[in-house]
N, C-alpha and C positions, 0 to 999 in steps of 0.2 A: 504493500500499499504505499510506503514511503517513496517508491520510484515514480509513482504518479505525480507526486508534488514536485518532483525534480524535473520530469519530461514535460509536464504540462505548460509551464512558462516557456520552455524551450520551443515547443511546438507552436505556441501562439506568437512568439517573437519571430520564428521562421515564417509563419503565415503572413504576419504584418510586414515583414521585410519583402517578400514576394509581391505582395498587394502594392506596397509603396513603389517598387520597381516597375510594376505593371501601369500604374497611374502615371509615373514619370514618363514611361515610353510612349503612353497614349497621348499625354499632353504635348510631348515634344515632336509629334507627327509621325511616329514610327510606323503607324498603322493607317496612314491616309490613304495610300494608293497601292494596293496589294496586286492589281492585274497588270498594269504596265510593265514593270520590271520582268515579269515572267514572258511577256510577248516581245519585249524590245530585242531579245536574242534572235527572234525568228524574222525580224525586219532586215531588208537588204540595205547595205551602206550606200551612200551617194558615192558616185565614182571618183569625185575630187577629193573626198574626205577619208578615203582608206588610208589607214595608218600602218606604217611598217611594211608596205608592200613595195617592190622594186618597179621603177617605171620603165 
């Protein structure tokens, strides 16, 4: 029974920490646009803007 009094505050602190990290990420715009980065790799590059390619 004594272990519960030890683990309960640790679990609550960890949960609060993860909640604070999520709120910080959501407010800083981490989750604003989830679709565009996944589709960006499928788009063709413009011919003049290709980097690292020999001419």
